[in-house]
N, CA, C and O of each residue as an XYZ file, in Angstrom:
176
protein
N      -5.242     19.051     17.919
C      -4.873     17.933     18.048
C      -5.548     16.860     17.569
O      -4.917     15.899     17.128
N      -6.834     16.876     17.588
C      -7.853     15.684     17.155
C      -7.807     15.653     15.631
O      -7.897     14.595     15.008
N      -7.649     16.951     14.996
C      -7.727     16.981     13.444
C      -6.445     16.454     12.882
O      -6.407     15.941     11.763
N      -5.342     16.584     13.687
C      -4.292     16.097     13.091
C      -4.316     14.392     13.251
O      -3.827     13.671     12.380
N      -4.868     13.927     14.321
C      -4.730     12.209     14.437
C      -5.870     11.974     13.342
O      -5.760     10.901     12.749
N      -6.885     12.737     12.988
C      -7.904     12.089     11.879
C      -7.152     12.223     10.570
O      -7.477     11.419      9.696
N      -6.169     13.132     10.275
C      -5.687     13.039      9.056
C      -4.517     11.906      9.072
O      -4.323     11.254      8.046
N      -3.751     11.679     10.223
C      -2.819     10.558     10.248
C      -3.769      9.270     10.058
O      -3.383      8.326      9.368
N      -4.895      9.267     10.630
C      -5.543      7.709     10.449
C      -5.851      7.598      8.953
O      -5.627      6.575      8.306
N      -6.314      8.582      8.509
C      -6.820      8.500      6.972
C      -5.246      8.248      6.167
O      -5.291      7.464      5.220
N      -4.114      8.761      6.438
C      -3.048      8.365      5.863
C      -2.702      6.870      5.955
O      -2.560      6.120      4.989
N      -2.584      6.539      7.279
C      -2.197      5.162      7.373
C      -3.079      4.179      6.986
O      -2.636      3.043      6.813
N      -4.577      4.475      6.770
C      -5.592      3.464      6.224
C      -5.053      3.471      4.741
O      -4.832      2.356      4.271
N      -4.829      4.473      4.002
C      -4.435      4.278      2.607
C      -3.265      3.535      2.449
O      -3.258      2.651      1.592
N      -2.147      3.770      3.216
C      -0.831      3.055      3.243
C      -1.077      1.451      3.396
O      -0.472      0.576      2.777
N      -2.076      1.276      4.338
C      -2.400     -0.334      4.686
C      -3.169     -0.705      3.413
O      -2.928     -1.841      3.003
N      -3.897     -0.105      2.825
C      -4.798     -0.477      1.618
C      -3.804     -0.799      0.437
O      -3.942     -1.841     -0.203
N      -2.879      0.032      0.176
C      -1.776     -0.166     -0.827
C      -0.995     -1.328     -0.532
O      -0.778     -2.112     -1.457
N      -0.396     -1.639      0.961
C       0.442     -3.032      0.964
C      -0.314     -4.130      1.221
O       0.237     -5.230      1.230
N      -1.569     -4.019      1.447
C      -2.426     -5.313      1.401
C      -2.824     -5.685      0.278
O      -3.011     -6.888      0.097
N      -3.064     -4.717     -0.803
C      -3.183     -5.130     -2.263
C      -1.921     -5.688     -2.754
O      -1.955     -6.630     -3.545
N      -0.701     -5.144     -2.317
C       0.559     -5.912     -2.698
C       0.668     -7.170     -2.260
O       0.998     -8.056     -3.049
N       0.401     -7.450     -0.896
C       0.450     -8.749     -0.639
C      -0.468     -9.782     -1.340
O      -0.074    -10.905     -1.657
N      -1.646     -9.348     -1.546
C      -2.650    -10.125     -2.441
C      -2.159    -10.338     -3.646
O      -2.126    -11.490     -4.079
N      -1.744     -9.391     -4.314
C      -1.293     -9.557     -5.711
C      -0.020    -10.375     -5.923
O       0.089    -11.142     -6.879
N       0.926    -10.199     -5.028
C       1.972    -11.035     -4.955
C       1.825    -12.416     -4.624
O       2.723    -13.205     -4.919
N       0.494    -12.898     -3.880
C       0.293    -14.095     -3.678
C      -0.442    -14.889     -4.918
O      -0.581    -16.110     -4.984
N      -0.841    -14.009     -5.795
C      -1.563    -14.432     -6.886
C      -0.551    -14.687     -8.116
O      -0.655    -15.540     -8.997
N       0.367    -13.803     -7.953
C       1.689    -13.732     -9.115
C       2.744    -13.704     -8.731
O       3.225    -12.595     -8.964
N       3.523    -14.446     -8.163
C       4.764    -14.233     -7.390
C       5.962    -13.904     -8.413
O       7.032    -13.386     -8.093
N       5.581    -14.300     -9.693
C       6.860    -14.050    -10.565
C       7.138    -12.396    -10.931
O       8.215    -11.928    -11.299
N       6.092    -11.787    -10.761
C       6.522    -10.099    -10.866
C       6.413     -9.556     -9.782
O       5.763     -8.511     -9.784
N       6.932     -9.985     -8.593
C       6.893     -9.455     -7.376
C       7.887     -8.236     -7.217
O       7.598     -7.301     -6.470
N       8.963     -8.265     -7.875
C       9.748     -6.828     -8.066
C       9.054     -5.697     -8.780
O       9.295     -4.524     -8.497
N       8.135     -6.081     -9.769
C       7.530     -4.998    -10.675
C       6.313     -4.667     -9.725
O       6.105     -3.458     -9.622
N       5.585     -5.374     -9.110
C       4.579     -4.979     -8.140
C       4.963     -4.170     -7.030
O       4.233     -3.246     -6.670
N       6.146     -4.451     -6.396
C       6.574     -3.752     -5.332
C       7.034     -2.338     -5.780
O       6.790     -1.384     -5.041
N       7.715     -2.152     -7.004
C       8.034     -0.777     -7.417
C       6.783     -0.143     -7.866
O       6.754      1.081     -7.745
N       5.743     -0.720     -8.358
C       4.442     -0.007     -8.547
C       3.966      0.323     -7.201
O       3.463      1.446     -7.175
N       3.960     -0.222     -6.196
C       3.409      0.141     -4.897
C       4.167      1.233     -4.298
O       3.533      2.079     -3.667
N       5.538      1.345     -4.414
C       6.356      2.398     -3.869
C       6.374      3.607     -4.695
O       6.202      4.704     -4.163
N       6.573      3.490     -5.976
C       6.547      4.652     -6.812
C       5.224      5.076     -7.441
O       5.044      6.229     -7.832
N       4.363      4.182     -7.524
C       3.003      4.599     -7.999
C       2.995      4.765     -9.449
O       2.264      5.666     -9.861
N       3.628      4.114    -10.283
C       3.773      4.356    -11.590
C       2.894      3.387    -12.287
O       2.830      3.385    -13.517
């Protein structure tokens, strides 16, 4: 059970990093908000 929770916490940290970078980059350049969102969701 603890091993599964460790993996989930690592996954949630990664997701949090991606979306915090999305918020920061959208604050810097709001004109390309849609493109940044698609990059964060699709990873292209």
